[in-house]
GUVODO-541930 format. One record per residue (C-alpha): residue number from 0; residue in three letters; x, y, z. Coordinates in steps of 0.05 Angstrom, whole numbers. Layout:
// GUVODO-541930
{NUM,"Ala",{X,Y,Z}}
...
// end
This chain:
// GUVODO-541930
{0,"Met",{2338,3198,4162}}
{1,"Tyr",{2373,3241,4214}}
{2,"Val",{2355,3233,4288}}
{3,"Cys",{2384,3275,4344}}
{4,"Gly",{2424,3229,4390}}
{5,"Pro",{2451,3234,4461}}
{6,"Thr",{2496,3285,4494}}
{7,"Val",{2544,3236,4526}}
{8,"Tyr",{2555,3262,4596}}
{9,"Asp",{2509,3216,4637}}
{10,"Phe",{2468,3152,4633}}
{11,"Ala",{2408,3157,4585}}
{12,"His",{2341,3161,4620}}
{13,"Ile",{2279,3123,4599}}
{14,"Gly",{2252,3185,4563}}
{15,"Asn",{2314,3182,4519}}
{16,"Ala",{2296,3111,4500}}
{17,"Arg",{2231,3131,4467}}
{18,"Pro",{2259,3164,4404}}
{19,"Val",{2311,3109,4399}}
{20,"Ile",{2257,3056,4398}}
{21,"Val",{2208,3095,4354}}
{22,"Phe",{2259,3110,4301}}
{23,"Asp",{2287,3039,4304}}
{24,"Ile",{2218,3015,4284}}
{25,"Leu",{2216,3066,4228}}
{26,"Phe",{2286,3044,4206}}
{27,"Arg",{2263,2972,4202}}
{28,"Leu",{2200,2992,4163}}
{29,"Leu",{2241,3033,4113}}
{30,"Arg",{2291,2976,4104}}
{31,"Leu",{2233,2929,4091}}
{32,"Arg",{2203,2977,4040}}
{33,"Tyr",{2266,3000,4004}}
{34,"Ser",{2319,2947,4025}}
{35,"Ala",{2376,2960,4074}}
{36,"Asp",{2423,2987,4021}}
{37,"His",{2376,3044,4005}}
{38,"Val",{2364,3070,4076}}
{39,"Asn",{2415,3116,4110}}
{40,"Tyr",{2400,3127,4184}}
{41,"Val",{2444,3177,4219}}
{42,"Arg",{2442,3189,4295}}
{43,"Asn",{2493,3237,4322}}
{44,"Ile",{2534,3237,4386}}
{45,"Thr",{2543,3305,4419}}
{46,"Asp",{2612,3301,4452}}
{47,"Val",{2627,3375,4464}}
{48,"Asp",{2580,3411,4513}}
{49,"Asp",{2580,3450,4578}}
{50,"Lys",{2551,3391,4616}}
{51,"Ile",{2606,3345,4590}}
{52,"Ile",{2659,3394,4613}}
{53,"Ala",{2628,3400,4682}}
{54,"Arg",{2623,3324,4689}}
{55,"Ala",{2695,3315,4667}}
{56,"Val",{2719,3364,4720}}
{57,"Arg",{2678,3328,4772}}
{58,"Asp",{2695,3256,4754}}
{59,"Phe",{2768,3264,4734}}
{60,"Pro",{2796,3322,4774}}
{61,"Asp",{2868,3297,4769}}
{62,"Leu",{2870,3291,4693}}
{63,"Pro",{2882,3344,4641}}
{64,"Leu",{2814,3370,4619}}
{65,"Asn",{2816,3344,4548}}
{66,"Glu",{2835,3275,4572}}
{67,"Ala",{2781,3278,4626}}
{68,"Ile",{2729,3297,4573}}
{69,"Gly",{2750,3238,4531}}
{70,"Gly",{2741,3192,4590}}
{71,"Val",{2670,3218,4603}}
{72,"Thr",{2647,3215,4531}}
{73,"Arg",{2676,3146,4515}}
{74,"Arg",{2648,3115,4578}}
{75,"Thr",{2580,3146,4569}}
{76,"Glu",{2575,3131,4494}}
{77,"Glu",{2592,3058,4506}}
{78,"Gln",{2539,3055,4562}}
{79,"Phe",{2487,3086,4515}}
{80,"Lys",{2502,3037,4459}}
{81,"Ala",{2498,2978,4507}}
{82,"Asp",{2432,3003,4534}}
{83,"Val",{2399,3013,4467}}
{84,"Ala",{2425,2945,4442}}
{85,"Ala",{2390,2914,4503}}
{86,"Leu",{2326,2948,4478}}
{87,"Gly",{2332,2909,4413}}
{88,"Cys",{2352,2969,4370}}
{89,"Leu",{2393,2962,4307}}
{90,"Pro",{2456,3005,4302}}
{91,"Pro",{2444,3065,4256}}
{92,"Thr",{2481,3069,4190}}
{93,"Ala",{2526,3122,4220}}
{94,"Glu",{2537,3153,4289}}
{95,"Pro",{2580,3215,4277}}
{96,"Arg",{2612,3250,4336}}
{97,"Ala",{2607,3325,4336}}
{98,"Thr",{2681,3336,4348}}
{99,"Glu",{2696,3299,4283}}
{100,"Tyr",{2658,3351,4242}}
{101,"Ile",{2686,3417,4268}}
{102,"Ser",{2712,3436,4199}}
{103,"Glu",{2643,3426,4168}}
{104,"Met",{2613,3470,4223}}
{105,"Arg",{2664,3525,4209}}
{106,"Ala",{2648,3522,4134}}
{107,"Leu",{2574,3529,4147}}
{108,"Ile",{2585,3587,4194}}
{109,"Glu",{2630,3624,4145}}
{110,"Arg",{2577,3613,4091}}
{111,"Leu",{2523,3644,4136}}
{112,"Val",{2568,3703,4153}}
{113,"Ala",{2584,3714,4080}}
{114,"Arg",{2511,3713,4060}}
{115,"Gly",{2493,3763,4115}}
{116,"Phe",{2452,3717,4160}}
{117,"Ala",{2504,3715,4216}}
{118,"Tyr",{2553,3765,4246}}
{119,"Val",{2615,3766,4290}}
{120,"Ala",{2613,3800,4358}}
{121,"Gln",{2664,3794,4414}}
{122,"Asp",{2693,3729,4387}}
{123,"His",{2623,3700,4380}}
{124,"Val",{2586,3685,4315}}
{125,"Leu",{2511,3694,4321}}
{126,"Phe",{2453,3679,4274}}
{127,"Ser",{2400,3732,4263}}
{128,"Pro",{2327,3709,4253}}
{129,"Ala",{2309,3781,4238}}
{130,"Val",{2357,3782,4179}}
{131,"Met",{2331,3714,4157}}
{132,"Lys",{2261,3745,4154}}
{133,"Ser",{2285,3802,4110}}
{134,"Leu",{2331,3763,4064}}
{135,"Gln",{2298,3695,4059}}
{136,"Pro",{2223,3697,4071}}
{137,"Glu",{2216,3622,4064}}
{138,"Pro",{2218,3585,4109}}
{139,"Val",{2189,3630,4162}}
{140,"Tyr",{2229,3627,4227}}
{141,"Gly",{2181,3596,4277}}
{142,"Ala",{2140,3557,4226}}
{143,"Leu",{2163,3489,4252}}
{144,"Ala",{2144,3507,4323}}
{145,"Lys",{2082,3544,4298}}
{146,"Arg",{2100,3606,4339}}
{147,"Ser",{2112,3679,4323}}
{148,"Leu",{2178,3713,4343}}
{149,"Asp",{2142,3748,4400}}
{150,"Glu",{2114,3682,4426}}
{151,"Met",{2181,3648,4421}}
{152,"Leu",{2216,3705,4458}}
{153,"Ala",{2164,3704,4513}}
{154,"Gly",{2168,3629,4523}}
{155,"Ala",{2243,3618,4514}}
{156,"Arg",{2301,3622,4562}}
{157,"Val",{2339,3673,4521}}
{158,"Asp",{2412,3688,4539}}
{159,"Val",{2420,3762,4552}}
{160,"Ala",{2486,3786,4524}}
{161,"Pro",{2510,3856,4507}}
{162,"Tyr",{2540,3834,4441}}
{163,"Lys",{2473,3809,4413}}
{164,"Arg",{2438,3854,4363}}
{165,"Asp",{2372,3822,4381}}
{166,"Pro",{2350,3778,4439}}
{167,"Met",{2329,3722,4391}}
{168,"Asp",{2398,3717,4359}}
{169,"Phe",{2430,3650,4375}}
{170,"Val",{2502,3627,4380}}
{171,"Leu",{2536,3590,4324}}
{172,"Trp",{2606,3595,4353}}
{173,"Lys",{2633,3619,4420}}
{174,"Pro",{2703,3630,4449}}
{175,"Ser",{2732,3575,4493}}
{176,"Lys",{2747,3592,4565}}
{177,"Ala",{2814,3578,4596}}
{178,"Leu",{2830,3503,4595}}
{179,"Glu",{2767,3487,4556}}
{180,"Pro",{2773,3448,4491}}
{181,"Gly",{2779,3495,4431}}
{182,"Trp",{2790,3496,4356}}
{183,"Pro",{2811,3549,4306}}
{184,"Ser",{2753,3597,4299}}
{185,"Pro",{2717,3616,4235}}
{186,"Ser",{2707,3685,4203}}
{187,"Gly",{2773,3716,4223}}
{188,"Ile",{2766,3706,4298}}
{189,"Ala",{2835,3700,4329}}
{190,"Ala",{2815,3666,4394}}
{191,"Pro",{2802,3591,4394}}
{192,"Gly",{2730,3571,4405}}
{193,"Arg",{2678,3516,4400}}
{194,"Pro",{2612,3507,4364}}
{195,"Gly",{2543,3522,4391}}
{196,"Trp",{2495,3464,4399}}
{197,"His",{2449,3476,4338}}
{198,"Ile",{2503,3482,4284}}
{199,"Glu",{2529,3412,4296}}
{200,"Cys",{2467,3377,4269}}
{201,"Ser",{2464,3421,4208}}
{202,"Ala",{2537,3404,4194}}
{203,"Met",{2531,3329,4206}}
{204,"Ser",{2467,3321,4167}}
{205,"Met",{2501,3358,4110}}
{206,"Ala",{2562,3312,4113}}
{207,"Lys",{2523,3247,4118}}
{208,"Leu",{2458,3259,4080}}
{209,"Leu",{2472,3315,4030}}
{210,"Glu",{2544,3312,4006}}
{211,"Pro",{2545,3237,3990}}
{212,"Tyr",{2487,3250,3942}}
{213,"Gly",{2513,3312,3907}}
{214,"Gly",{2489,3365,3956}}
{215,"Gly",{2526,3408,4007}}
{216,"Leu",{2560,3475,4004}}
{217,"Ala",{2589,3463,3935}}
{218,"Cys",{2519,3451,3906}}
{219,"Asp",{2475,3508,3881}}
{220,"Asp",{2413,3465,3872}}
{221,"Pro",{2368,3474,3933}}
{222,"Asp",{2330,3410,3918}}
{223,"Lys",{2394,3369,3929}}
{224,"Asn",{2403,3401,3997}}
{225,"Val",{2341,3369,4028}}
{226,"Phe",{2340,3301,4060}}
{227,"Asp",{2279,3257,4074}}
{228,"Ile",{2265,3251,4149}}
{229,"His",{2288,3289,4211}}
{230,"Gly",{2268,3260,4278}}
{231,"Gly",{2274,3271,4353}}
{232,"Gly",{2235,3286,4416}}
{233,"Ile",{2182,3340,4417}}
{234,"Asp",{2225,3380,4465}}
{235,"Leu",{2273,3391,4407}}
{236,"Val",{2224,3428,4362}}
{237,"Phe",{2243,3495,4392}}
{238,"Pro",{2295,3520,4394}}
{239,"His",{2339,3463,4368}}
{240,"His",{2304,3440,4305}}
{241,"Glu",{2277,3509,4290}}
{242,"Asn",{2348,3536,4291}}
{243,"Glu",{2374,3478,4250}}
{244,"Val",{2323,3493,4196}}
{245,"Ala",{2343,3567,4197}}
{246,"Gln",{2417,3552,4191}}
{247,"Ser",{2412,3499,4137}}
{248,"Cys",{2361,3535,4094}}
{249,"Cys",{2398,3601,4096}}
{250,"Ala",{2465,3568,4081}}
{251,"Phe",{2438,3529,4021}}
{252,"Gly",{2384,3576,3996}}
{253,"Ser",{2331,3522,4005}}
{254,"Thr",{2260,3528,4031}}
{255,"Arg",{2264,3466,4076}}
{256,"Met",{2316,3424,4111}}
{257,"Ala",{2278,3358,4109}}
{258,"Asn",{2216,3334,4074}}
{259,"Val",{2186,3307,4138}}
{260,"Phe",{2197,3324,4212}}
{261,"Met",{2175,3271,4262}}
{262,"His",{2174,3284,4337}}
{263,"Asn",{2156,3235,4392}}
{264,"Gly",{2115,3257,4453}}
{265,"Phe",{2137,3267,4524}}
{266,"Leu",{2144,3211,4576}}
{267,"Gln",{2121,3217,4647}}
{268,"Val",{2130,3167,4705}}
{269,"Glu",{2070,3142,4744}}
{270,"Gly",{2030,3203,4723}}
{271,"Ala",{2083,3255,4741}}
{272,"Lys",{2137,3292,4703}}
{273,"Met",{2204,3256,4710}}
{274,"Ser",{2256,3296,4748}}
{275,"Lys",{2313,3284,4796}}
{276,"Ser",{2282,3332,4847}}
{277,"Ala",{2218,3291,4847}}
{278,"Gly",{2257,3227,4859}}
{279,"Asn",{2227,3192,4798}}
{280,"Phe",{2285,3199,4750}}
{281,"Ile",{2298,3131,4719}}
{282,"Thr",{2354,3110,4673}}
{283,"Ile",{2353,3053,4623}}
{284,"Asp",{2408,3022,4664}}
{285,"Asp",{2365,3026,4727}}
{286,"Leu",{2309,2987,4693}}
{287,"Leu",{2355,2935,4661}}
{288,"Arg",{2403,2922,4718}}
{289,"Lys",{2376,2948,4785}}
{290,"Asn",{2315,2936,4829}}
{291,"Thr",{2295,3009,4831}}
{292,"Phe",{2229,3009,4793}}
{293,"Gly",{2175,2962,4817}}
{294,"Gly",{2227,2928,4862}}
{295,"Arg",{2257,2888,4805}}
{296,"Arg",{2296,2888,4740}}
{297,"Trp",{2262,2886,4672}}
{298,"Ser",{2284,2854,4607}}
{299,"Gly",{2299,2899,4548}}
{300,"Asn",{2243,2870,4504}}
{301,"Val",{2192,2885,4559}}
{302,"Leu",{2215,2957,4563}}
{303,"Arg",{2211,2963,4487}}
{304,"Phe",{2143,2931,4483}}
{305,"Ala",{2114,2976,4537}}
{306,"Met",{2138,3037,4497}}
{307,"Leu",{2091,3018,4440}}
{308,"Lys",{2024,3026,4476}}
{309,"Thr",{2009,3096,4451}}
{310,"His",{2019,3132,4385}}
{311,"Tyr",{2091,3158,4382}}
{312,"Arg",{2067,3231,4378}}
{313,"Gln",{2025,3225,4441}}
{314,"Pro",{2050,3228,4513}}
{315,"Ile",{2062,3163,4548}}
{316,"Asp",{2056,3145,4622}}
{317,"Trp",{2111,3098,4645}}
{318,"Thr",{2084,3054,4700}}
{319,"Val",{2100,2988,4735}}
{320,"Lys",{2031,2963,4715}}
{321,"Ala",{2046,2976,4641}}
{322,"Leu",{2111,2937,4646}}
{323,"Glu",{2076,2879,4680}}
{324,"Glu",{2023,2878,4625}}
{325,"Ala",{2077,2880,4571}}
{326,"Glu",{2114,2823,4604}}
{327,"Ser",{2050,2781,4609}}
{328,"Thr",{2034,2792,4535}}
{329,"Leu",{2104,2773,4514}}
{330,"Arg",{2100,2709,4553}}
{331,"Lys",{2038,2690,4513}}
{332,"Phe",{2071,2710,4448}}
{333,"Ser",{2133,2669,4465}}
{334,"Glu",{2091,2606,4468}}
{335,"Ala",{2064,2617,4398}}
{336,"Val",{2127,2634,4358}}
{337,"Gly",{2169,2584,4321}}
{338,"Pro",{2233,2591,4280}}
{339,"Ala",{2226,2630,4214}}
{340,"Gln",{2247,2606,4146}}
{341,"Asn",{2255,2677,4118}}
{342,"Ile",{2204,2664,4063}}
{343,"Leu",{2147,2710,4085}}
{344,"Gly",{2153,2777,4119}}
{345,"Pro",{2110,2814,4171}}
{346,"Ser",{2035,2814,4164}}
{347,"Asp",{2005,2862,4113}}
{348,"Ala",{1961,2893,4166}}
{349,"Leu",{2020,2909,4211}}
{350,"Val",{2060,2939,4154}}
{351,"Ala",{2000,2981,4132}}
{352,"Ala",{1990,3007,4203}}
{353,"Leu",{2063,3026,4211}}
{354,"Ser",{2063,3059,4142}}
{355,"Asp",{2007,3105,4166}}
{356,"Asp",{2051,3152,4208}}
{357,"Leu",{2076,3095,4252}}
{358,"Asn",{2007,3079,4279}}
{359,"Leu",{2033,3036,4336}}
{360,"Pro",{1966,3022,4370}}
{361,"Glu",{1937,2996,4305}}
{362,"Ala",{2001,2956,4292}}
{363,"Leu",{1995,2924,4362}}
{364,"Lys",{1922,2908,4348}}
{365,"Gly",{1944,2871,4285}}
{366,"Leu",{1998,2835,4323}}
{367,"His",{1949,2811,4376}}
{368,"Glu",{1901,2787,4321}}
{369,"Leu",{1958,2750,4286}}
{370,"Phe",{1975,2713,4350}}
{371,"Ser",{1903,2695,4362}}
{372,"Asp",{1896,2661,4293}}
{373,"Ala",{1902,2586,4285}}
{374,"Thr",{1974,2566,4276}}
{375,"Asp",{2001,2540,4210}}
{376,"Gly",{2068,2547,4175}}
{377,"Ala",{2051,2614,4143}}
{378,"Thr",{2022,2643,4207}}
{379,"Ser",{2083,2622,4247}}
{380,"Glu",{2128,2656,4196}}
{381,"Arg",{2086,2720,4197}}
{382,"Arg",{2087,2720,4273}}
{383,"Trp",{2162,2716,4276}}
{384,"His",{2174,2773,4227}}
{385,"Ser",{2117,2816,4254}}
{386,"Ala",{2143,2810,4325}}
{387,"Arg",{2213,2825,4302}}
{388,"Met",{2189,2889,4268}}
{389,"Leu",{2159,2916,4332}}
{390,"Ile",{2198,2883,4388}}
{391,"Gly",{2265,2878,4353}}
{392,"Asp",{2294,2833,4406}}
{393,"Leu",{2264,2764,4397}}
{394,"Lys",{2293,2737,4460}}
{395,"Phe",{2226,2728,4494}}
{396,"Leu",{2241,2727,4568}}
{397,"Asp",{2275,2661,4585}}
{398,"Ile",{2268,2631,4515}}
{399,"Asp",{2333,2615,4479}}
{400,"Val",{2347,2671,4429}}
{401,"Ser",{2378,2623,4379}}
{402,"Thr",{2309,2591,4369}}
{403,"Phe",{2279,2657,4345}}
{404,"Arg",{2338,2679,4304}}
{405,"Gly",{2329,2617,4263}}
{406,"Asn",{2404,2605,4272}}
{407,"Lys",{2447,2557,4310}}
{408,"Ala",{2480,2578,4375}}
{409,"Ile",{2545,2616,4367}}
{410,"Ser",{2598,2572,4336}}
{411,"Lys",{2666,2558,4367}}
{412,"Glu",{2699,2594,4308}}
{413,"Asp",{2656,2657,4319}}
{414,"His",{2669,2655,4393}}
{415,"Glu",{2744,2653,4381}}
{416,"Arg",{2740,2708,4329}}
{417,"Phe",{2700,2754,4374}}
{418,"Gln",{2746,2741,4433}}
{419,"Ser",{2806,2757,4391}}
{420,"Leu",{2776,2824,4372}}
{421,"Val",{2758,2839,4444}}
{422,"Asp",{2830,2824,4464}}
{423,"Leu",{2856,2870,4410}}
{424,"Arg",{2810,2925,4435}}
{425,"Lys",{2834,2915,4507}}
{426,"Ala",{2906,2923,4483}}
{427,"Ala",{2887,2986,4446}}
{428,"Arg",{2853,3015,4508}}
{429,"Asp",{2914,2997,4551}}
{430,"Lys",{2955,3039,4502}}
{431,"Lys",{2902,3094,4504}}
{432,"Asp",{2893,3085,4429}}
{433,"Trp",{2820,3107,4433}}
{434,"Lys",{2810,3112,4358}}
{435,"Glu",{2829,3039,4348}}
{436,"Ser",{2789,3019,4408}}
{437,"Asp",{2727,3053,4380}}
{438,"Arg",{2738,3023,4311}}
{439,"Ile",{2741,2952,4339}}
{440,"Arg",{2679,2965,4383}}
{441,"Asp",{2640,2988,4322}}
{442,"Glu",{2664,2928,4282}}
{443,"Leu",{2639,2882,4336}}
{444,"Ala",{2572,2919,4341}}
{445,"Lys",{2560,2908,4267}}
{446,"Gln",{2566,2834,4281}}
{447,"Gly",{2516,2836,4339}}
{448,"Val",{2568,2837,4395}}
{449,"Val",{2563,2885,4453}}
{450,"Val",{2627,2902,4492}}
{451,"Met",{2625,2926,4564}}
{452,"Asp",{2682,2956,4605}}
{453,"Asn",{2685,2951,4680}}
{454,"Lys",{2717,2998,4730}}
{455,"Asn",{2784,2963,4722}}
{456,"Gly",{2784,2975,4647}}
{457,"Thr",{2780,2903,4626}}
{458,"Ser",{2729,2883,4573}}
{459,"Ser",{2674,2831,4573}}
{460,"Trp",{2627,2817,4516}}
{461,"Gly",{2563,2782,4495}}
{462,"Leu",{2514,2777,4438}}
{463,"Ala",{2466,2835,4432}}
{464,"Pro",{2396,2812,4450}}
// end
């Protein structure tokens, strides 16, 4: 499963939390069905982008640009991971950063140029949907978005450029401006450049979900160049996912990129579209740590639970009332959950509902029914696992999390071990050894530990909820 992740230039807003939560539930469901060893969940990090460059210049005007960009992306990525951990989400199997897969992007681009689907113009490489139509009739460009080329052109913000052969052509590679980050360009271009947005997901899904299983550019079997599930917000259908499909299918000669595409619906706030200009732009951090929505802070499990009230494909209205209702329900649930013995799993009704295109309203109905049943050992066990499937975080409000994990509180030995790793990470950050710092952070995350850095650069840590 490949899910489009954040562009790390600013705090994630509550709309960004919806796909994270939706696909975390799907991840848990797939792990239950196939076991954890057989589910590979990839969520990328976009760490090269115009917005990142602009933020780096704004926030770190006295640093060299590349160092400033590193500061923005590391800080924002760590904030994102802390936010989604607070929402009770499991870490994906892999979180590749775009800048780590530039060589794979160049290889894909060169393959597309060699096969005639892309062309070089003024140090750019552009993909041609018109050529795709003539050389590879399946899939049809626009089929994912269910639009014709004329409809897409009329509804899109198309970059007008003299070097384009057709207005619908989109950028695979572009030259870097002065002082911008750049890499050796593909297809004989002398000037350094950087990738377009769409090519990165084709390259990272190839590296993480095709090549490990015999697919990729060295494979001539189209069936091995298809993965199972591609997910993201509905705003990504066009142009991002449409262009991903075009690139991947034309590079591999396949008729589809993924067997299933899943897109979650839009989120609005108190009945209105969320925007900074409207003054209703809300970040996950705002909700967790500030009194900016409803005059108070909200726990991560309440935010997650409130996100489940509609089917994932439908729009959702984010309101104070919905959060209050979610909190009230969780308080009732917390009184009826005991420690689990890991013998039974979630209720059959809940698993059946989720297996039907993640039917969240039906799953919630089953959860409410389960909590209204008379309590016995089996019911208590089912409640624990069913709640964990949907809510993830079993720290119900002010209830001790260790009760619901079925484990003892953190041991002295674990505390000392985690603190030692945090100290090693701080030393690495002091030396600006960012690679080692990121490695230790990821190692801690796998063990359920979230690390936070304050403005002075020192680290604190705690157990993920």
